[in-house]
OpenMM code with the backbone's topology and positions (N, CA, C; nanometers):
from openmm import Vec3, app, unit

residues = "MET ASN MET SER GLU THR GLN LEU SER VAL ASP ASP TYR LEU ASP LEU TYR LEU TYR ALA GLU SER MET ASP ASP HIS VAL TRP GLN GLN GLU ILE ILE GLU THR LEU GLN ASN SER HIS ASN GLU PHE ARG LYS GLU LEU GLN SER VAL ALA CYS LYS GLN LEU MET GLU LYS TYR GLU HIS ILE ASN GLU GLU ILE ARG THR ILE TYR GLN GLN LEU ARG ILE HIS SER SER ASN GLU TYR LEU LEU GLU GLU PHE TRP ARG LEU LYS GLN GLN ARG ILE LEU LEU GLY LEU GLN ILE ARG SER ALA LYS HIS HIS SER PRO".split()
positions = [
    Vec3(0.0871, -0.1197, 0.0017),
    Vec3(0.0011, 0.0034, -0.0014),
    Vec3(0.0896, 0.1221, -0.0029),
    Vec3(0.0727, 0.2073, -0.0941),
    Vec3(0.1525, 0.3285, -0.1038),
    Vec3(0.0895, 0.4466, -0.0251),
    Vec3(0.1623, 0.5551, -0.0117),
    Vec3(0.1199, 0.6555, 0.0737),
    Vec3(-0.0166, 0.7228, 0.0343),
    Vec3(-0.0483, 0.7362, -0.0983),
    Vec3(-0.1697, 0.7926, -0.1356),
    Vec3(-0.2871, 0.6999, -0.1088),
    Vec3(-0.2618, 0.5624, -0.1175),
    Vec3(-0.3646, 0.4706, -0.0801),
    Vec3(-0.3918, 0.4792, 0.0701),
    Vec3(-0.2908, 0.4861, 0.1426),
    Vec3(-0.3046, 0.4884, 0.2833),
    Vec3(-0.3762, 0.6180, 0.3266),
    Vec3(-0.3433, 0.7402, 0.2645),
    Vec3(-0.4124, 0.8621, 0.2894),
    Vec3(-0.5570, 0.8481, 0.2532),
    Vec3(-0.5901, 0.7902, 0.1400),
    Vec3(-0.7267, 0.7754, 0.1030),
    Vec3(-0.8056, 0.6882, 0.2061),
    Vec3(-0.7433, 0.5902, 0.2526),
    Vec3(-0.8070, 0.5085, 0.3555),
    Vec3(-0.8251, 0.5830, 0.4793),
    Vec3(-0.7355, 0.6581, 0.5246),
    Vec3(-0.7513, 0.7403, 0.6417),
    Vec3(-0.8590, 0.8434, 0.6203),
    Vec3(-0.8593, 0.9107, 0.5063),
    Vec3(-0.9666, 1.0005, 0.4829),
    Vec3(-1.1102, 0.9346, 0.4820),
    Vec3(-1.1189, 0.8196, 0.4285),
    Vec3(-1.2401, 0.7444, 0.4294),
    Vec3(-1.2886, 0.7143, 0.5777),
    Vec3(-1.1876, 0.6610, 0.6547),
    Vec3(-1.2204, 0.6366, 0.7970),
    Vec3(-1.2619, 0.7583, 0.8711),
    Vec3(-1.1977, 0.8758, 0.8457),
    Vec3(-1.2417, 0.9970, 0.9093),
    Vec3(-1.3813, 1.0374, 0.8656),
    Vec3(-1.4141, 1.0167, 0.7437),
    Vec3(-1.5476, 1.0448, 0.6971),
    Vec3(-1.6455, 0.9618, 0.7720),
    Vec3(-1.6173, 0.8287, 0.7823),
    Vec3(-1.7048, 0.7390, 0.8547),
    Vec3(-1.7068, 0.7690, 1.0025),
    Vec3(-1.5989, 0.8228, 1.0580),
    Vec3(-1.6028, 0.8606, 1.1954),
    Vec3(-1.7037, 0.9839, 1.2163),
    Vec3(-1.6993, 1.0768, 1.1294),
    Vec3(-1.7936, 1.1883, 1.1325),
    Vec3(-1.9368, 1.1475, 1.1122),
    Vec3(-1.9543, 1.0462, 1.0217),
    Vec3(-2.0873, 0.9958, 1.0072),
    Vec3(-2.1365, 0.9292, 1.1314),
    Vec3(-2.0513, 0.8437, 1.1927),
    Vec3(-2.0829, 0.7791, 1.3125),
    Vec3(-2.1151, 0.8747, 1.4243),
    Vec3(-2.0417, 0.9846, 1.4265),
    Vec3(-2.0670, 1.0943, 1.5251),
    Vec3(-2.2132, 1.1547, 1.5017),
    Vec3(-2.2420, 1.1809, 1.3739),
    Vec3(-2.3694, 1.2358, 1.3453),
    Vec3(-2.4879, 1.1383, 1.3821),
    Vec3(-2.4546, 1.0067, 1.3805),
    Vec3(-2.5553, 0.9129, 1.4220),
    Vec3(-2.5532, 0.8844, 1.5771),
    Vec3(-2.4619, 0.9556, 1.6390),
    Vec3(-2.4431, 0.9353, 1.7869),
    Vec3(-2.4062, 0.7960, 1.8184),
    Vec3(-2.3238, 0.7253, 1.7334),
    Vec3(-2.2850, 0.5831, 1.7572),
    Vec3(-2.1435, 0.5789, 1.8053),
    Vec3(-2.1279, 0.5898, 1.9410),
    Vec3(-2.0015, 0.5957, 2.0067),
    Vec3(-1.9244, 0.4680, 1.9964),
    Vec3(-1.9849, 0.3540, 1.9868),
    Vec3(-1.9160, 0.2225, 1.9714),
    Vec3(-1.8472, 0.2230, 1.8361),
    Vec3(-1.9196, 0.2606, 1.7368),
    Vec3(-1.8585, 0.2648, 1.5957),
    Vec3(-1.7522, 0.3646, 1.5946),
    Vec3(-1.7614, 0.4757, 1.6503),
    Vec3(-1.6516, 0.5684, 1.6572),
    Vec3(-1.5277, 0.5148, 1.7202),
    Vec3(-1.5431, 0.4375, 1.8295),
    Vec3(-1.4276, 0.3812, 1.8963),
    Vec3(-1.3681, 0.2710, 1.8083),
    Vec3(-1.4522, 0.1953, 1.7426),
    Vec3(-1.3894, 0.0947, 1.6409),
    Vec3(-1.3145, 0.1588, 1.5368),
    Vec3(-1.3615, 0.2767, 1.4873),
    Vec3(-1.2891, 0.3475, 1.3753),
    Vec3(-1.1531, 0.3979, 1.4288),
    Vec3(-1.1526, 0.4501, 1.5492),
    Vec3(-1.0327, 0.5052, 1.6122),
    Vec3(-0.9289, 0.3883, 1.6264),
    Vec3(-0.9782, 0.2683, 1.6802),
    Vec3(-0.8873, 0.1500, 1.6979),
    Vec3(-0.8289, 0.1074, 1.5638),
    Vec3(-0.9130, 0.1053, 1.4638),
    Vec3(-0.8676, 0.0682, 1.3264),
    Vec3(-0.7605, 0.1567, 1.2780),
    Vec3(-0.7836, 0.2876, 1.2948),
    Vec3(-0.6811, 0.3833, 1.2531),
    Vec3(-0.5527, 0.3723, 1.3333),
    Vec3(-0.5623, 0.3518, 1.4645),
    Vec3(-0.4391, 0.3366, 1.5471),
    Vec3(-0.3671, 0.2076, 1.5035),
    Vec3(-0.4418, 0.0926, 1.4742),
    Vec3(-0.3709, -0.0236, 1.4290),
    Vec3(-0.3037, -0.0052, 1.2993),
    Vec3(-0.3727, 0.0698, 1.2064),
    Vec3(-0.3145, 0.1012, 1.0772),
    Vec3(-0.1818, 0.1791, 1.0892),
    Vec3(-0.1938, 0.2738, 1.1739),
    Vec3(-0.0768, 0.3644, 1.1993),
    Vec3(0.0394, 0.2863, 1.2594),
    Vec3(0.0157, 0.1948, 1.3546),
    Vec3(0.1195, 0.1150, 1.4105),
    Vec3(0.1807, 0.0259, 1.3110),
    Vec3(0.1026, -0.0351, 1.2251),
    Vec3(0.1537, -0.1250, 1.1219),
    Vec3(0.2408, -0.0512, 1.0170),
    Vec3(0.2009, 0.0672, 0.9862),
    Vec3(0.2719, 0.1553, 0.8968),
    Vec3(0.4080, 0.1921, 0.9571),
    Vec3(0.4068, 0.2262, 1.0846),
    Vec3(0.5283, 0.2644, 1.1622),
    Vec3(0.6260, 0.1411, 1.1611),
    Vec3(0.5701, 0.0258, 1.1857),
    Vec3(0.6574, -0.0931, 1.1980),
    Vec3(0.7224, -0.1143, 1.0580),
    Vec3(0.6469, -0.0934, 0.9568),
    Vec3(0.6974, -0.1205, 0.8140),
    Vec3(0.8094, -0.0218, 0.7863),
    Vec3(0.7880, 0.1092, 0.8266),
    Vec3(0.8955, 0.2088, 0.8056),
    Vec3(1.0187, 0.1748, 0.8767),
    Vec3(1.0055, 0.1330, 1.0027),
    Vec3(1.1198, 0.0968, 1.0848),
    Vec3(1.1973, -0.0223, 1.0221),
    Vec3(1.1176, -0.1211, 0.9676),
    Vec3(1.1865, -0.2431, 0.9081),
    Vec3(1.2642, -0.1964, 0.7849),
    Vec3(1.2054, -0.1040, 0.7076),
    Vec3(1.2796, -0.0586, 0.5896),
    Vec3(1.3992, 0.0200, 0.6283),
    Vec3(1.3941, 0.1035, 0.7311),
    Vec3(1.5089, 0.1819, 0.7789),
    Vec3(1.6198, 0.0875, 0.8289),
    Vec3(1.5798, -0.0188, 0.9094),
    Vec3(1.6773, -0.1102, 0.9572),
    Vec3(1.7409, -0.1817, 0.8417),
    Vec3(1.6679, -0.2255, 0.7471),
    Vec3(1.7270, -0.2983, 0.6288),
    Vec3(1.8238, -0.2054, 0.5561),
    Vec3(1.7985, -0.0765, 0.5416),
    Vec3(1.8828, 0.0183, 0.4718),
    Vec3(2.0123, 0.0331, 0.5501),
    Vec3(1.9998, 0.0401, 0.6830),
    Vec3(2.1196, 0.0488, 0.7664),
    Vec3(2.2053, -0.0739, 0.7489),
    Vec3(2.1455, -0.1936, 0.7484),
    Vec3(2.2218, -0.3177, 0.7307),
    Vec3(2.2926, -0.3206, 0.5982),
    Vec3(2.2252, -0.2770, 0.4940),
    Vec3(2.2831, -0.2686, 0.3545),
    Vec3(2.4070, -0.1777, 0.3581),
    Vec3(2.3932, -0.0624, 0.4214),
    Vec3(2.5121, 0.0255, 0.4372),
    Vec3(2.6282, -0.0373, 0.5105),
    Vec3(2.5874, -0.1134, 0.6209),
    Vec3(2.6867, -0.1749, 0.7045),
    Vec3(2.7617, -0.2794, 0.6182),
    Vec3(2.6917, -0.3589, 0.5444),
    Vec3(2.7568, -0.4633, 0.4632),
    Vec3(2.8413, -0.3958, 0.3539),
    Vec3(2.7989, -0.2826, 0.2941),
    Vec3(2.8779, -0.2135, 0.1964),
    Vec3(3.0036, -0.1613, 0.2554),
    Vec3(3.0023, -0.1029, 0.3699),
    Vec3(3.1205, -0.0569, 0.4369),
    Vec3(3.2084, -0.1710, 0.4679),
    Vec3(3.1626, -0.2879, 0.5124),
    Vec3(3.2414, -0.4024, 0.5446),
    Vec3(3.3194, -0.4429, 0.4215),
    Vec3(3.2580, -0.4453, 0.2998),
    Vec3(3.3148, -0.4807, 0.1746),
    Vec3(3.4238, -0.3837, 0.1351),
    Vec3(3.4027, -0.2528, 0.1593),
    Vec3(3.5066, -0.1492, 0.1397),
    Vec3(3.6318, -0.1717, 0.2316),
    Vec3(3.5966, -0.2033, 0.3587),
    Vec3(3.7094, -0.2289, 0.4567),
    Vec3(3.7861, -0.3487, 0.4055),
    Vec3(3.7214, -0.4569, 0.3579),
    Vec3(3.8014, -0.5714, 0.3114),
    Vec3(3.8786, -0.5382, 0.1927),
    Vec3(3.8344, -0.4624, 0.1028),
    Vec3(3.9117, -0.4188, -0.0168),
    Vec3(4.0274, -0.3338, 0.0254),
    Vec3(4.0174, -0.2397, 0.1128),
    Vec3(4.1223, -0.1585, 0.1554),
    Vec3(4.2212, -0.2355, 0.2359),
    Vec3(4.1864, -0.3302, 0.3223),
    Vec3(4.2688, -0.4175, 0.3955),
    Vec3(4.3583, -0.5000, 0.3012),
    Vec3(4.3004, -0.5556, 0.1911),
    Vec3(4.3830, -0.6231, 0.0944),
    Vec3(4.4788, -0.5325, 0.0297),
    Vec3(4.4433, -0.4150, -0.0052),
    Vec3(4.5366, -0.3157, -0.0568),
    Vec3(4.6480, -0.2775, 0.0431),
    Vec3(4.6120, -0.2674, 0.1724),
    Vec3(4.7135, -0.2275, 0.2742),
    Vec3(4.8102, -0.3523, 0.2955),
    Vec3(4.7770, -0.4630, 0.2663),
    Vec3(4.8665, -0.5775, 0.2797),
    Vec3(4.9827, -0.5621, 0.1768),
    Vec3(4.9534, -0.5021, 0.0659),
    Vec3(5.0546, -0.4839, -0.0368),
    Vec3(5.1265, -0.3472, -0.0168),
    Vec3(5.0496, -0.2461, 0.0188),
    Vec3(5.0977, -0.1054, 0.0393),
    Vec3(5.0775, -0.0554, 0.1787),
    Vec3(5.1443, -0.1171, 0.2739),
    Vec3(5.1273, -0.0917, 0.4104),
    Vec3(5.1565, 0.0535, 0.4627),
    Vec3(5.2305, 0.1263, 0.3783),
    Vec3(5.2682, 0.2625, 0.4198),
    Vec3(5.1866, 0.3669, 0.3527),
    Vec3(5.0854, 0.3238, 0.2712),
    Vec3(5.0056, 0.4192, 0.2019),
    Vec3(4.9165, 0.4944, 0.2992),
    Vec3(4.9372, 0.6294, 0.3249),
    Vec3(4.8641, 0.7017, 0.4203),
    Vec3(4.7158, 0.7225, 0.3853),
    Vec3(4.6940, 0.7370, 0.2621),
    Vec3(4.5618, 0.7535, 0.2215),
    Vec3(4.4743, 0.6282, 0.2529),
    Vec3(4.5314, 0.5127, 0.2240),
    Vec3(4.4571, 0.3893, 0.2538),
    Vec3(4.4417, 0.3686, 0.4058),
    Vec3(4.5415, 0.4035, 0.4790),
    Vec3(4.5254, 0.3988, 0.6266),
    Vec3(4.4223, 0.4860, 0.6789),
    Vec3(4.4213, 0.6126, 0.6250),
    Vec3(4.3139, 0.7056, 0.6670),
    Vec3(4.1725, 0.6538, 0.6321),
    Vec3(4.1631, 0.6119, 0.5153),
    Vec3(4.0355, 0.5529, 0.4656),
    Vec3(3.9919, 0.4386, 0.5403),
    Vec3(4.0821, 0.3540, 0.5829),
    Vec3(4.0567, 0.2328, 0.6592),
    Vec3(3.9910, 0.2702, 0.7949),
    Vec3(4.0576, 0.3690, 0.8677),
    Vec3(4.0027, 0.4109, 0.9921),
    Vec3(3.8766, 0.4834, 0.9838),
    Vec3(3.8631, 0.5666, 0.8778),
    Vec3(3.7376, 0.6389, 0.8579),
    Vec3(3.6179, 0.5429, 0.8452),
    Vec3(3.6391, 0.4390, 0.7547),
    Vec3(3.5390, 0.3382, 0.7387),
    Vec3(3.5017, 0.2587, 0.8636),
    Vec3(3.6060, 0.2304, 0.9413),
    Vec3(3.5882, 0.1650, 1.0687),
    Vec3(3.5035, 0.2402, 1.1589),
    Vec3(3.5247, 0.3703, 1.1699),
    Vec3(3.4443, 0.4653, 1.2458),
    Vec3(3.2997, 0.4641, 1.1993),
    Vec3(3.2837, 0.4719, 1.0703),
    Vec3(3.1498, 0.4674, 1.0083),
    Vec3(3.0809, 0.3337, 1.0492),
    Vec3(3.1519, 0.2239, 1.0367),
    Vec3(3.0899, 0.0952, 1.0724),
    Vec3(3.0431, 0.0868, 1.2198),
    Vec3(3.1242, 0.1482, 1.3114),
    Vec3(3.0878, 0.1466, 1.4500),
    Vec3(2.9545, 0.2306, 1.4688),
    Vec3(2.9463, 0.3480, 1.4075),
    Vec3(2.8328, 0.4272, 1.4195),
    Vec3(2.7074, 0.3601, 1.3613),
    Vec3(2.7312, 0.3018, 1.2433),
    Vec3(2.6180, 0.2233, 1.1829),
    Vec3(2.5691, 0.1102, 1.2745),
    Vec3(2.6680, 0.0390, 1.3337),
    Vec3(2.6372, -0.0708, 1.4305),
    Vec3(2.5532, -0.0164, 1.5500),
    Vec3(2.5843, 0.0992, 1.5987),
    Vec3(2.5113, 0.1611, 1.7050),
    Vec3(2.3700, 0.1899, 1.6572),
    Vec3(2.3609, 0.2465, 1.5421),
    Vec3(2.2268, 0.2903, 1.4878),
    Vec3(2.1396, 0.1601, 1.4695),
    Vec3(2.2041, 0.0550, 1.4220),
    Vec3(2.1299, -0.0731, 1.3953),
    Vec3(2.0795, -0.1241, 1.5281),
    Vec3(2.1668, -0.1320, 1.6319),
    Vec3(2.1260, -0.1819, 1.7626),
    Vec3(2.0157, -0.0951, 1.8188),
    Vec3(2.0233, 0.0349, 1.7989),
    Vec3(1.9201, 0.1230, 1.8504),
    Vec3(1.7884, 0.1062, 1.7770),
    Vec3(1.7946, 0.0897, 1.6478),
    Vec3(1.6718, 0.0673, 1.5659),
    Vec3(1.6062, -0.0632, 1.6048),
    Vec3(1.6840, -0.1666, 1.6274),
    Vec3(1.6252, -0.2988, 1.6704),
    Vec3(1.5694, -0.2888, 1.8093),
    Vec3(1.6387, -0.2065, 1.8931),
    Vec3(1.5951, -0.2037, 2.0339),
    Vec3(1.4604, -0.1227, 2.0476),
    Vec3(1.4420, -0.0226, 1.9587),
    Vec3(1.3273, 0.0664, 1.9626),
    Vec3(1.2124, 0.0162, 1.8791),
    Vec3(1.2363, -0.0937, 1.8013),
    Vec3(1.1239, -0.1422, 1.7177),
    Vec3(1.0136, -0.1983, 1.8041),
    Vec3(0.8880, -0.1736, 1.7700),
    Vec3(0.7720, -0.2148, 1.8497),
    Vec3(0.7558, -0.3627, 1.8425),
] * unit.nanometer
topology = app.Topology()
chain = topology.addChain("A")
for resn in residues:
    res = topology.addResidue(resn, chain)
    for name in ("N", "CA", "C"):
        topology.addAtom(name, app.Element.getBySymbol(name[0]), res)
């Protein structure tokens, strides 16, 4: 379900909510509110899952770059640029690891 379909669905539920209000049907209003809350929670979970997946992909990409530089450093151990790049990537990997742990910890 894309964002416009989600929005249309929310708009429809809001219309139903107002209609239920005009009929003074509080039970139906509560059902509509619960449905919207559940929909919101599912959408939030999906977004968190996508974000976590993107972080993992970045982490794997950085690992591959580190492996490549490490292989180059085995041949050219005194190359300052490679050494700086190696440490920069390791720092990025640490930060991404923290972000991934945080995202997994805060997922509902």
